[in-house]
Backbone as CSV, one residue per row, in Angstrom:
resi,resn,N_x,N_y,N_z,CA_x,CA_y,CA_z,C_x,C_y,C_z
1,MET,110.552,107.024,80.530,110.325,107.872,79.384,110.142,107.018,78.129
2,GLU,110.942,105.968,77.990,110.841,105.139,76.793,109.480,104.452,76.702
3,SER,108.934,104.009,77.834,107.602,103.388,77.823,106.549,104.388,77.385
4,TYR,106.674,105.614,77.838,105.740,106.668,77.452,105.810,106.925,75.947
5,LEU,107.022,107.038,75.427,107.189,107.284,73.999,106.664,106.110,73.175
6,LEU,106.852,104.900,73.676,106.303,103.730,72.986,104.781,103.784,72.968
7,ALA,104.182,104.163,74.092,102.716,104.292,74.155,102.221,105.341,73.164
8,LEU,102.938,106.443,73.038,102.560,107.473,72.069,102.678,106.949,70.646
9,HIS,103.745,106.201,70.395,103.954,105.631,69.059,102.818,104.668,68.699
10,VAL,102.484,103.789,69.639,101.426,102.809,69.408,100.085,103.494,69.177
11,SER,99.870,104.627,69.834,98.600,105.333,69.669,98.563,106.192,68.404
12,GLY,99.643,106.146,67.612,99.615,106.776,66.301,100.243,108.151,66.197
13,HIS,100.969,108.591,67.219,101.631,109.889,67.133,102.762,109.840,66.111
14,SER,103.005,110.974,65.475,104.025,111.050,64.434,105.431,111.008,65.022
15,ARG,106.393,110.735,64.163,107.803,110.719,64.561,108.210,112.105,65.076
16,GLN,107.706,113.156,64.448,108.029,114.517,64.888,107.515,114.767,66.310
17,THR,106.313,114.293,66.609,105.764,114.458,67.955,106.599,113.687,68.967
18,LEU,106.966,112.474,68.621,107.798,111.668,69.522,109.140,112.355,69.771
19,ASP,109.728,112.907,68.730,110.995,113.624,68.884,110.834,114.856,69.775
20,LEU,109.729,115.567,69.599,109.465,116.740,70.434,109.354,116.341,71.907
21,TYR,108.611,115.289,72.183,108.467,114.836,73.568,109.805,114.384,74.135
22,ARG,110.588,113.670,73.341,111.896,113.223,73.810,112.792,114.427,74.127
23,ARG,112.813,115.422,73.236,113.634,116.627,73.463,113.143,117.435,74.655
24,SER,111.875,117.318,74.974,111.312,118.057,76.104,111.567,117.368,77.430
25,ILE,111.476,116.047,77.445,111.565,115.297,78.697,113.008,114.935,79.057
26,ALA,113.838,114.651,78.068,115.219,114.234,78.333,116.002,115.228,79.193
27,PRO,115.901,116.551,78.954,116.633,117.480,79.821,116.153,117.432,81.279
28,LEU,114.883,117.143,81.483,114.373,117.004,82.852,115.007,115.791,83.523
29,VAL,115.126,114.702,82.794,115.747,113.491,83.340,117.183,113.790,83.758
30,VAL,117.908,114.517,82.928,119.288,114.897,83.262,119.297,115.820,84.479
31,PHE,118.390,116.785,84.509,118.311,117.740,85.613,118.052,117.029,86.944
32,LEU,117.203,116.028,86.920,116.833,115.311,88.155,117.872,114.277,88.564
33,ARG,118.812,114.000,87.697,119.882,113.026,87.928,119.316,111.658,88.267
34,ASP,119.657,111.124,89.427,119.266,109.760,89.791,117.998,109.704,90.635
35,LYS,117.250,110.776,90.696,116.043,110.825,91.512,114.977,109.900,90.928
36,ALA,114.341,109.121,91.790,113.246,108.247,91.354,112.075,109.108,90.903
37,ILE,111.412,108.682,89.840,110.328,109.476,89.262,109.211,109.715,90.281
38,GLY,109.001,108.768,91.171,107.963,108.904,92.184,108.295,109.903,93.274
39,GLU,109.531,110.359,93.303,109.968,111.316,94.320,110.054,112.750,93.801
40,VAL,109.710,112.961,92.548,109.796,114.297,91.950,108.681,115.167,92.518
41,SER,109.050,116.355,92.955,108.079,117.271,93.554,107.731,118.408,92.594
42,THR,106.652,119.086,92.910,106.256,120.263,92.147,107.365,121.311,92.191
43,GLY,107.988,121.465,93.343,109.083,122.422,93.487,110.251,122.118,92.572
44,GLU,110.556,120.848,92.399,111.653,120.477,91.499,111.290,120.768,90.045
45,LEU,110.036,120.563,89.707,109.609,120.909,88.345,109.700,122.413,88.127
46,ARG,109.333,123.185,89.125,109.461,124.645,89.013,110.926,125.061,88.889
47,SER,111.791,124.408,89.656,113.229,124.701,89.561,113.754,124.399,88.167
48,PHE,113.269,123.304,87.597,113.682,122.951,86.244,113.242,124.017,85.246
49,LEU,112.010,124.479,85.380,111.523,125.519,84.467,112.325,126.810,84.620
50,ALA,112.689,127.141,85.856,113.523,128.328,86.085,114.902,128.135,85.447
51,TYR,115.439,126.946,85.569,116.717,126.610,84.940,116.617,126.777,83.420
52,LEU,115.530,126.285,82.846,115.323,126.435,81.405,115.204,127.900,81.005
53,GLY,114.572,128.689,81.868,114.347,130.095,81.563,115.614,130.863,81.280
54,ALA,116.712,130.398,81.844,117.999,131.056,81.612,118.644,130.590,80.308
55,LYS,118.058,129.562,79.675,118.720,128.962,78.521,117.913,129.007,77.227
56,VAL,116.593,129.033,77.328,115.765,128.941,76.126,114.670,130.013,76.141
57,HIS,114.055,130.202,75.010,112.986,131.182,74.834,111.725,130.739,75.578
58,ASN,110.904,131.696,75.977,109.671,131.398,76.716,108.727,130.459,75.963
59,VAL,108.677,130.582,74.656,107.826,129.687,73.861,108.311,128.247,74.009
60,THR,109.611,128.064,73.987,110.188,126.727,74.159,109.870,126.181,75.539
61,ILE,109.925,127.022,76.549,109.588,126.589,77.906,108.142,126.106,77.948
62,GLY,107.242,126.831,77.307,105.842,126.433,77.282,105.633,125.090,76.607
63,ILE,106.321,124.875,75.509,106.230,123.601,74.790,106.758,122.468,75.662
64,ARG,107.903,122.693,76.258,108.487,121.643,77.107,107.614,121.368,78.317
65,TRP,107.039,122.416,78.908,106.179,122.222,80.063,104.954,121.375,79.702
66,ARG,104.332,121.644,78.579,103.167,120.850,78.168,103.547,119.386,77.963
67,SER,104.709,119.143,77.406,105.176,117.777,77.198,105.446,117.079,78.532
68,ILE,106.078,117.784,79.449,106.386,117.222,80.764,105.102,116.954,81.542
69,ARG,104.179,117.886,81.484,102.898,117.702,82.180,102.153,116.490,81.622
70,ALA,102.151,116.331,80.313,101.501,115.172,79.696,102.180,113.874,80.141
71,PHE,103.487,113.879,80.241,104.244,112.713,80.696,103.847,112.322,82.120
72,PHE,103.841,113.286,83.024,103.488,112.982,84.409,102.018,112.580,84.546
73,ASN,101.146,113.180,83.758,99.733,112.772,83.775,99.580,111.343,83.277
74,TRP,100.356,110.954,82.278,100.337,109.583,81.778,100.813,108.621,82.867
75,LEU,101.899,108.985,83.543,102.393,108.142,84.632,101.307,107.928,85.689
76,HIS,100.583,108.972,86.005,99.498,108.880,86.984,98.377,107.980,86.458
77,ARG,97.944,108.190,85.232,96.871,107.362,84.648,97.252,105.889,84.580
78,GLU,98.529,105.617,84.348,99.000,104.237,84.269,99.192,103.601,85.646
79,GLY,99.001,104.380,86.699,99.140,103.865,88.052,100.583,103.811,88.542
80,LEU,101.464,104.500,87.847,102.868,104.512,88.223,103.187,105.616,89.231
81,LEU,102.285,106.575,89.358,102.393,107.641,90.358,101.049,107.791,91.056
82,ALA,101.094,108.020,92.356,99.855,108.260,93.101,99.187,109.543,92.640
83,GLU,99.993,110.557,92.367,99.501,111.817,91.809,100.611,112.486,91.014
84,SER,100.205,113.322,90.100,101.175,114.011,89.252,101.671,115.274,89.939
85,PRO,102.986,115.468,90.023,103.504,116.710,90.581,103.319,117.897,89.623
86,ALA,102.930,117.580,88.385,102.747,118.631,87.390,101.369,119.246,87.529
């Protein structure tokens, strides 16, 4: 996650955007515990969204989902994942 945020910073994203991405992705990291990023499945991402649904507003879920999807797409583009589960 830190490498992703650094890449966003270098590409000129604002501090507010970086904070939004951090707040969106960090709960997923906690939810997945010690699972390797390459082992995350689409089903686990869906479970995370369902977990969020019990805690936050639907608009917040949408924002977090877009941030998480962008993160996994970045991992794929960087060659760190064979494919994005998002």
